[in-house]
N, C-alpha and C positions, 0 to 999 in steps of 0.2 A: 504494500500500500504506500501511498505518497501523501505527505502533508505539504501543501503548497499548490498554487495554480498559476505560477508565473512562467517565464520563458523556459527555465530549466526543468521545472515540473512537467510542462507540456512536452518537452523534448524527450523526457523519460516516461511518457505515459504508459508504455507497455508494462511498466512495473506496478501499475495501480491495482491489478488483480492478483499480484503475488502476495500471499498471506504469510510468507516466511520472512519477509523483509519490510522494514519500516524505513522509507527514504524521506529524510527531512530536507525539503527544498523550499523553506519559507523563512520569514523573518527579514532582517535588515539586509538590503542588497545595494544600497547607495553608499559608496565609500566615503562620501563627503558628509554623511550623517553625523551629528554631534549631540542629538537630544537623548538624554539619559532615559527618558520614558520609552523611547523606541527600542533601545538596547534591552531595557528591563522586560519589555513585553516579549521579546524573542527568548530571553533567558528563562522567563516563567513558563513559556510554552515548551521549551526544551525540557525543563524539569518535569512538567506534567506528562509529557510524552514518554520520557525515559521510565517514569514510574508505571504508567499505564501499559506500556508494551515491553516490559522487562525481559520477556522471553524471546523477543524477535531480534533478528540481526538489524542493528541500527546503522544506517548510512547517512552521514551528515555532509551536506554540501558547504564547503568552506571556500577560501580564496587563496590564489597564488600571490596576491598582493602582500601577503605576509613576508615574502622574500625581498620586498622593495624597501631598502634602507631609508629612502626619502619619506616613507610613510610610517616609520617605526614609532613615532609619537602620536599617530592617528588614533582617536577614540574608537573608530570603527575596527581597526586591527586589534586593539587591546580587547575589545568586546569579542571578536572572533576567536582569539587565543583563549579567552576565559571559557568560552563555550566548548572549545576543543578539549581543554583540561577537564571540564566537568564530565564530558562523555568518557574520556579516558579513565577517570577515577571511579566512575559509578556504573558503567555498563560492561557486561561480561563478553559481549560479541559486537564489535563495532568496526566500521571503516570510516575514516575521514577523507573525503575527496576534495582536494584543493584544485580549483578550476581557474583558468585565466579569464580574459574578457570573452564572453560567449556572444556569438552573433547569430540571430535568428529572426523569425517573423514576430514583429511587435516587441514586447518587452518594455522594460523601464525606459522612459524617454531620456533619462540622465546617463544611460550607458554611452560609452564613447562614440560608437558609430552612429547611434540615433541622435546624439547631440550634434555631431558634425553635420549630418544630413540636414537637420533642422536649421542649424546656423547658416549653412551655405545657401539653402533655399530662401531664407529670410534676410539675407544680406547682413548677418550679424558678424561682428568681429570675433575671430578665434585667436586666442593666445596659444602659441606652440613653442615649447622648448626646442632649441635647435638640435640637441642630441638625444631627444626622447625616443624610446622604443616601447612598444607594447606587444603583448602576445594575444592573438586572436584565434579562436577555434570555432568552427561551424557547429552549431547545435546538432546537426544531423550526424556528426561523428561521435557524439557523446554516448548515445545509447549502445551502439555496438562495442565501443570501448569498455563501457561498464559491464556489459554482458560477458565479455572476454575476461575481465578482471574477476568477476564473480565465479567464473569457471576455473580460476586458479586457486591457490591456497592462501590468499591474503586474508588475514584475520588480525584484528586489533592493531591496525597500522594507519599511518597517514600516507596517502598516495597522491601523487600529482598526475593529473590528466591535462595535457597542454599541447600546444603546437610546438614541434621541435625547433621552430624558427621564430625569432622575434622580428617584428617589422618596425622600420622607422615610422614614427607618427607622420612625418612629412610624406612618406609613400602612401600611407593610408588615406590622408587627405587628398593627395593628387589622384589617387584611384577613384575616390568619390567624386572629385571634380570632373574627371573624364566621363564618368557614368551620367552625372547630372548635366554635363555640358555647361558648367557654370563655375567661374572662378571663386575661390574662397577669399574673404577679407582676412588676411593673416597678419598678426603682429608677432614677429619672431622675437623670442627672448632667450637669454643665455640659460644654460642648465640642461637638465635631463640626463639620462644614462640608460644603461641596460642591466637588468638583474637576471641572474641565472635561475631557471626552473629545472631542477634535476629530474631526469626521466629514467634513472637506472632501473626502477621497478616496472615501468610501463612502456618504455621506449620500443621494445620489440613488439608489443601489442599494437601500438599506434602505427608503426611502420608496416605491420602485417595487414592493416586495414586500408592503408593508402600509402603511396610512395612519394607523391609530389606535395610538399608543403611550402613551395616557393611562392614567388609573386603571382604565378598563375592561380594558385589556390586562393590567395587574397582577392584577386580580381573576380574569380568565379563566385566566391562567397558573397562579396559585396553586391555583385550583379544580381544574385539570387534574391537578396533580401531587401535591397533598397527599393521602396515603392515608386512606381512611375508617377 
């Protein structure tokens, strides 16, 4: 079963009828969130769910942003780490899945791709760090990756599912510009960088599902989901 009805929950909808697994894909998804009440609401729901479904395998959707040093003081990341710790300390059978920026149909308007598309279409200025990179993964690649992971012997672990390649944010914006046939109003600022998402546990699985994660993957993914 699944708790949640957003982008990731919908991408994993095949698990809704699975009565052996509780997949938690709800709660705070906006990395800029700072409101304590929003964090507490998710924490309380996690506590209630862990108690109610103590016998089920518990899969929690977390974030690869935890590896980004520039966000290490973020309330959002402190909140996600606290929830991960709670699950590790209290549940007998769990998997914590850290995901990158997921791209799919709809979803939170504050996700990076949705934000860029809206800003470009509405002639809004975008601030971009010159050396910024981001990791993007097509939601359609998530379900088969998770199925393969569950067929392996992963238990009580933190696992990364991500694109083996990070993209320059400038390339992401240029690709969106090309698809929309409209230039972005960009203010370039200093800063940015690239953080590593290790895939030693899942790399073989990801490459068995597809071989090409280069710029063509980025282009086809954005073309698929950017509404006309």
